N, C-alpha and C positions, 0 to 999 in steps of 0.2 A: 568670963566673956561670953562662952557659948550660951550659958543660962540667960544672960542679959539679952543676947540677941534673940533668943527663943521667945523670951517675954515680949520683946518688941515686935516679933513677927506675929505672935498670937494677937497682940493688941491691935495691929493693922487690920486684922480679919474681924474684929468686933464692930458691928454696925449699931450705932446708938438708936435706941428705940424709945417710943413714948411709954405711957402707962400700960400695964399688962392688960390685955383684952380679957374681959369677964369671961368665966368659964361657960356660962350659959350662951353668950353671944358666939363664942368659939365653936361650941357644939351645934349651934343653929346654923352657922355658916358652913361647917363641915357636912351637915346633913343636907343642906341646899346643893352643895357640890356633888354629893353622892347621889342625890335624887336626879339631878340633871344628867349625870354620866349615865345612870341606869336608863334614863329616858332616851338618851341618844343611842345607847347600845340596842334598846328595843326597837327604836325606829329603824336602825341599820338592819337589823334581822328582818323586820317586816319588809323592808325594801327589797331584800334578797328573795324572800318567800313570795311576796306579792308586789311585783314591779309597779312603780307609781302610775296611776291612771287618773285622767281628768274626772273631777268630782261631778261634772255636769253631763258629759257625753260618754266617758269611759274610755277614750282613746289614750294611748300611752303619753306620758309627759315626762320632762326632765325631773330628776329628783328634787324635792323641795318645792315644786310648783303644783299647786292644787288644781289649776285649770290648764287646759291646752291653750295654744295661742289663739285659736278660733273662738273659744268660748270666753277667753279673757278679753277680747275685742268687744264683747257684748256689754262690758262694763263701760259706761260713758264717762270719759275722763274730763277733769276740769282743766282748762287751758293752762299750760306750764308757765305762760307769761302773765298770769293773772295777779292781781294785787295780793301780797302776802298776809293781808288782814281780812278783807272782805271776800276775795276771791270772785268778786262779781263784776270787775271792770279790769281793763289792762293797766299795767304799772305806768306811772309817769316816767318820762325819759330819765334815764340814769337813777331811777329810785326803785325801792322795793314795793312801795304802796302806790295806789292810785291817787289822783288829785283830790277825790272826796275824802278819803281816809287821812290824807296829809293835812288837811285844813281843819280848824276847829269849827264847831257847829254853827255859828252865825244865825241862829234862829231856825235853822232847818232840822226838824225832829229826825229825819232819816240820816243825817250826817253823823259820822263817827269822829270823835276828837282825836287829835294827834297824840294825846297823852294816854292812849289806852293801856291798861295794865298788861295786855298781851303784846309781846314783841312781834308775834305773828300768830296766825291761826290758819292751819294748813290741812287740806284733805287733797287726795289725787283723784277721787271717784265721786260722781254725783249720786245723791241718794234717790235713785229712781230705777224702774226696770229691774233687770236681773240683780243689781246691787242691793236694791231694797228687798228683793226676795231672799238673797243670802243673809242679810242682816236680820230679817224676821226669823229665819231658821236659826240663826246663832243665838239670838236673844230669847226666843220662845221655842225650846227644844221639844221635839215630839215626844209623846209618852212611851213607856216601855223601853225595850232594848234600842229602839230607834234614836233615843236620847243620847246614845253613846257614839253616834255617828261623828267623826272628827272633821269632816270636810267643811261644814259651815264655819267653824272657828279657824280653820286653815285659810279659807278664802278671805274671810274678814281680816284675819291677821295679815294677810298678804296686801290687802288694801291699805292697812295702816302703815305696814313697811314702805309702801310706795309714797305715802305722805311724808314719812320721815326722811326719805331721800330728797325731798324738796326743801329741807331746812337749810337756810342760808348762813349757817353758823356751825360752831364746833359741837362735839358730843356733849351731852348734858352731864351734871354731876349726879342728879337723881331723875327717875321717872316716876311720876305720881299719877294715879287715877282720880277722876272726879267721883267722890264717894256717894253712895246711896244713903238716905236716912235709915236708921236701924229697922224701922218698921217695914219699909220697902224691901230691905235686904232679907228680912225673915219671910216675907211673902214670895219673893222671887227666888230665894235660895242661893243666888250668887250675883255679883256685880260684874256685868259684861265689861265695863271699862277696866276693871281690876284684871280680868282674864287677859285683855288685850295688852295692858300695860306690862304684865309680867313677861308675856311672849316677846314684846319689843325689847324689854330690858335684857332678856337672855340673848337675844340676836345682836345686841350692841355692847354686851358686856358690861352694862351699867346697873347700879343698884335700883330696884324698884322698891318704893316706900309706900305701901297701900294705906298706912296709918298717918301720913303726913297731914291730911286734912280730915275733918269731920263735918258732917252736915248737921247743923244744929237746929234747923228748922225743917219741918216735913211740908215742903212747898207742893201746892197743887200741880198737876200737869201743865206743861207749857203748851200743849196742843190747843190750836185755835186762838192763841193770844197773839196780838200784834207786838212790834218791837218794843215799844215803851211799856206795855203791860208786862212783857216778859222780864225786862230789866227790873221792874218793881217787885215782880213775883219772887225773884231769887236774891233780892237785896238782903244782905246780912245773913245769908243762909249757910255760910262756911266759916270755919275757923281753923287755923293751923294748930297742931297738936305738939309740934316740935319746932325748934330753930331749923331752918333750911339752908342748904348751900346756895351758891350764887345763881347756878344755871339749872333750870328745871323744865323738863318736858312734861306737860300736862295732858293726860289722855282721856278722851271720851269716845263713845261709839259713833254717835251721830250728832251733828251741829246744825242748826238753822241760822239763828241771828248771832250765835256766839255769846249771848248773855250769861249763860250758866258758866262757860269757861272764864269769861272776864271776871265774874264775881268771885270764882275760885281763885283766880290769879291775884286778885286783890288781897286775899287772905295770905297767899304765899309771899307776896311782895312785903307785906306788913311783918312777916316772920323772917325776913332777911334775903329773899331772892332778889336778884337784880335783873334777871331776864327770864321770863316765863313764856314758853312757846306752846300754843295749843295745837294738839294733834288729833284728828279724828279719822276713822275709817272711811266715812262718808259724809257729804254735806248736801243739804237741801238748798238748791238754787233754782227753784221752780220758775222764777221770773227772769232767769237769764238764759238765753238760748245756748244750746249745746254746740261746742265748736265743730265745724266741719272737718270731716276726716280727710 
């Protein structure tokens, strides 16, 4: 009787599991956890030895904040009630989007169709002034030891975190960066979108999948192109490398028209995603007046 009861008790403690996790995946996951823990310990030690200070003016700041309140105000914000797709106009009453993004194009080349592959496209900061300066320092590090300065990445990462706080939905299953073409990656040495995506994934406790997409066409620069030419320039430029889960946050550093994010979102939707939200650290809205403070 006792033996039977013991077997029954032991059985209730067994939790059914799926197929065994491959050893390589398990080791990689353990390595990521160990690296993150070491990074957090190092950051804590640095905070004790070198109290946090503003990366712009040097005054003291709360832990985890790269800029003081005064310097943070120098970053021009996008209106919180802006359309969640174009962010160039206020939302319609009771809707997440503006009237222009809610209607289909009706022959207007500037209109965005309601069936955009992006559920939303969000930034919190305008790509101008101090924000543009920080972005340039992040994407084009200075030579020598000055390239080790962590402040630009911290500032731009905080800008992206603020954009993520505007998402009108639940936490994603994956976070994926917009990939560079292999040639551009070799030239640059790193993918800024990937750096930001990894940071955001750590903050939200979500998996970052840098290899979810690949860029199969080496597209020319979008600089100087109008909206329609930007769309054509990136058409068919991406493909998914794996099946993806339902909810994805797609990360890029800067967005102008959203053409690149939309094309990458199409590839993710074709691979199984139901909702793709584009997030960027800064957004170019040069034709939209800044909100009054």
